C-alpha positions in Angstrom: 205.1 114.0 -74.9 204.6 115.7 -71.5 203.0 112.4 -70.2 206.0 110.4 -71.4 208.4 112.8 -69.8 206.5 112.6 -66.5 206.6 108.8 -66.6 210.3 108.8 -67.4 211.0 111.2 -64.5 208.9 109.1 -62.1 210.8 106.0 -63.3 214.1 107.6 -62.6 212.9 108.7 -59.2 211.7 105.2 -58.2 215.0 103.7 -59.4 217.0 106.2 -57.4 214.9 105.5 -54.3 215.5 101.8 -54.8 219.2 102.4 -55.0 219.2 104.5 -51.9 217.1 102.0 -50.1 219.5 99.3 -51.1 222.4 101.3 -49.9 220.6 101.9 -46.6 220.0 98.2 -46.3 223.6 97.4 -46.9 224.7 100.1 -44.5 222.4 98.7 -41.8 223.8 95.2 -42.4 227.3 96.5 -42.1 226.5 98.4 -38.9 224.8 95.4 -37.4 227.7 93.1 -38.3 230.1 95.7 -36.7 228.2 95.5 -33.5 228.4 91.7 -33.3 231.1 90.6 -30.9 233.2 87.6 -31.9 233.6 85.0 -29.2 236.5 82.5 -29.3 235.2 79.1 -28.0 238.0 76.6 -27.4 237.0 72.9 -27.4 239.0 69.8 -26.6 239.3 68.1 -30.0 239.8 64.5 -29.0 236.9 63.8 -26.5 234.3 62.2 -28.7 231.3 62.2 -28.3 231.6 65.2 -26.0 233.8 67.6 -28.0 235.8 66.6 -31.1 236.7 67.5 -34.7 234.8 65.3 -37.2 236.1 63.7 -40.4 235.3 66.9 -42.3 237.4 69.0 -40.0 234.3 70.5 -38.4 233.7 71.0 -34.6 231.3 68.4 -33.3 230.0 66.7 -30.2 227.4 67.1 -27.5 228.8 70.2 -25.8 229.7 71.8 -29.2 226.2 71.3 -30.5 224.7 72.9 -27.4 227.0 75.9 -27.7 226.0 76.3 -31.4 222.3 76.5 -30.3 223.4 79.0 -27.6 225.1 81.1 -30.4 221.9 81.0 -32.4 219.9 82.6 -29.6 222.5 85.4 -29.1 222.5 87.7 -32.2 224.9 90.1 -30.5 227.6 87.4 -30.5 229.2 85.2 -33.2 230.9 82.1 -31.9 234.2 80.8 -33.4 235.0 77.2 -32.4 238.7 76.6 -32.0 240.0 73.0 -31.6 242.8 72.5 -29.0 244.2 70.4 -26.3 243.0 70.1 -22.7 246.0 72.0 -21.3 245.9 74.8 -23.9 242.2 75.2 -23.3 242.6 75.7 -19.6 245.6 78.0 -19.8 244.1 79.9 -22.8 240.8 80.7 -21.2 242.5 81.7 -18.0 244.9 84.1 -19.8 242.2 85.5 -22.2 243.4 83.8 -25.4 240.0 82.2 -25.5 236.7 83.7 -24.2 235.2 80.4 -23.2 236.3 76.7 -23.1 234.3 73.5 -23.3 235.8 70.1 -22.3 233.3 68.2 -20.2 234.5 70.2 -17.1 233.3 69.3 -13.6 233.1 72.0 -10.9 236.0 72.4 -8.6 236.7 75.2 -6.1 240.2 75.5 -7.4 239.0 76.2 -10.9 236.3 78.6 -9.6 239.1 80.9 -8.5 240.5 81.0 -12.1 237.4 81.1 -14.2 233.8 82.2 -14.3 231.4 79.3 -13.8 228.0 80.3 -15.1 224.8 79.7 -13.1 223.5 77.1 -15.7 225.4 73.9 -16.3 226.1 72.8 -19.9 225.5 69.1 -19.7 225.6 65.9 -17.7 228.4 63.3 -17.7 228.2 59.7 -16.7 231.3 59.0 -14.5 232.3 55.5 -13.6 234.9 52.8 -13.3 236.4 50.6 -16.0 237.0 47.2 -14.5 237.9 43.7 -15.7 234.9 41.4 -16.1 235.9 39.5 -12.9 235.2 42.6 -10.9 231.9 43.5 -12.6 230.2 43.1 -9.2 231.8 46.3 -8.0 229.1 48.9 -8.5 230.2 51.9 -6.4 233.3 53.7 -5.1 232.5 52.3 -1.7 232.5 48.8 -3.1 235.8 49.5 -4.8 237.4 50.9 -1.7 236.1 48.1 0.6 237.6 45.5 -1.8 241.0 47.1 -1.5 241.3 47.5 -5.2 243.9 49.7 -6.8 243.0 52.7 -9.0 244.9 53.9 -12.1 246.7 57.2 -11.4 244.8 60.4 -12.1 246.5 63.8 -12.6 245.9 66.0 -9.5 244.6 68.9 -11.7 242.1 66.6 -13.4 238.6 67.0 -12.0 238.2 63.2 -11.8 240.8 63.3 -9.1 238.7 65.8 -7.2 235.6 63.5 -7.4 237.6 60.7 -5.8 239.2 62.9 -3.3 235.8 64.3 -2.2 234.6 60.7 -1.8 237.5 60.0 0.4 236.9 63.1 2.5 233.3 61.9 3.1 234.4 58.4 3.8 237.5 58.5 5.9 237.2 54.9 7.0 236.7 53.5 3.5 239.0 55.5 1.2 239.8 54.7 -2.4 243.6 54.4 -2.8 244.3 57.6 -4.8 247.5 58.2 -6.7 248.3 61.4 -8.5 249.6 60.8 -12.1 252.2 62.9 -13.9 250.2 63.4 -17.1 246.8 65.1 -17.3 245.4 62.1 -19.2 246.3 58.6 -18.2 245.4 55.6 -20.4 243.3 53.9 -17.8 242.0 51.2 -20.2 245.6 50.1 -20.8 246.3 50.2 -17.0 243.3 47.9 -16.3 243.6 45.5 -19.2 247.3 45.0 -18.6 246.7 44.4 -14.9 248.7 47.4 -13.7 245.6 48.5 -11.7 242.3 47.0 -10.8 240.2 49.9 -12.1 240.3 53.3 -13.6 238.1 56.4 -13.4 236.6 57.3 -16.8 233.8 59.1 -18.5 231.3 56.8 -20.2 231.5 58.7 -23.5 235.2 58.1 -23.6 234.7 54.4 -22.8 232.1 54.1 -25.5 234.5 55.7 -28.1 237.5 53.5 -27.1 236.0 50.2 -26.2 232.3 49.8 -27.1 232.6 51.4 -30.6 233.3 48.9 -33.4 236.1 51.1 -34.6 237.5 51.9 -31.2 241.2 51.3 -30.5 240.3 48.9 -27.6 237.2 47.3 -29.1 238.9 43.9 -28.9 238.6 44.2 -25.1 234.9 44.8 -25.1 234.2 41.2 -23.8 237.0 41.5 -21.2 236.1 44.9 -19.6 233.1 46.6 -18.1 232.0 50.1 -17.4 230.1 50.6 -14.1 228.5 54.1 -13.6 229.1 55.4 -10.1 227.8 59.0 -10.6 226.2 61.4 -13.0 227.9 64.8 -12.8 227.0 68.3 -14.1 229.5 69.7 -16.5 230.2 73.4 -17.3 231.8 75.8 -19.8 234.6 77.8 -18.4 234.5 81.6 -19.1 237.5 84.0 -18.8 237.2 86.2 -15.7 236.5 89.3 -17.9 233.6 87.7 -19.7 230.8 88.0 -17.1 228.4 89.7 -19.6 229.0 86.7 -22.0 228.4 84.2 -19.2 225.1 86.0 -18.3 224.0 85.9 -21.9 224.9 82.2 -22.0 222.8 81.6 -18.8 219.7 83.1 -20.5 220.1 81.1 -23.7 220.9 77.7 -22.1 217.9 78.1 -19.7 215.7 78.5 -22.7 217.2 75.4 -24.4 216.6 73.3 -21.3 213.0 74.5 -21.1 212.5 73.5 -24.7 214.1 70.1 -24.0 216.7 70.6 -26.7 219.4 69.5 -24.2 217.5 66.3 -23.6 217.4 65.6 -27.3 221.1 66.1 -27.6 221.8 63.8 -24.7 219.9 61.0 -26.4 221.6 61.7 -29.7 225.2 61.6 -28.4 224.9 59.4 -25.3 222.1 57.1 -26.3 220.0 58.0 -23.3 218.6 61.0 -21.5 220.9 61.8 -18.6 218.5 64.5 -17.5 216.1 61.7 -16.3 218.6 61.0 -13.5 219.2 64.7 -12.7 217.4 64.3 -9.4 220.2 62.1 -8.2 222.9 64.6 -9.0 224.3 66.3 -5.9 227.3 68.1 -7.5 
């Protein structure tokens, strides 16, 4: 009987220890979760394949997928992806409504005064001109300017406007005729196809989505228009001015992803080619 009692006591002790250990584990998990900082990541929801919301209502796109990998390397943070418009993203990050925003953003000095640009860029974007087939021989902004062609309006607060403006500053004797539009996004494909302008500044990803894609709204114009790349430009996430620590953590993570060539893989997946192969040509 004594032996049975001892076994019973030992069994109760082991069970109690197990319960306590389980409680300790749950407590640790709760404490760890409490120490994780939630990060609101705003993304432009209609910029496929860069950033968009997919058919299942999930955040998707090149920049989104990279930021998901960044999140996976930063256990101290938990990213929440919030779909929004370009204007709300810019204003929201500036005012602190969002911690960081991703929308295929180029670098501009004006924006650098409002946001934190990290040290490491997020991706690369092919920037070019949509033209009618008759003007397919125009390969550069210099060609476009020399031919005296008209460009679809671009909003002055759009970074594409800055790219053209910088070209004009470097080429005072051969400027592109630059007109500031009222809206942030101008339908340059409609402008060109309808003959309202000779060309329009556009990102290749957007041209692919709207014209080259079989289900694109302007796919019927695929044999009438062309996209000619004029530059490959670095793109960046925008951090709120109070999020320097987060920006620094992002820098460490993205640097690792680039070293592991994960960013190259995503470039091929979403753009059909590795834009990092032409990184040496990028001056911006």
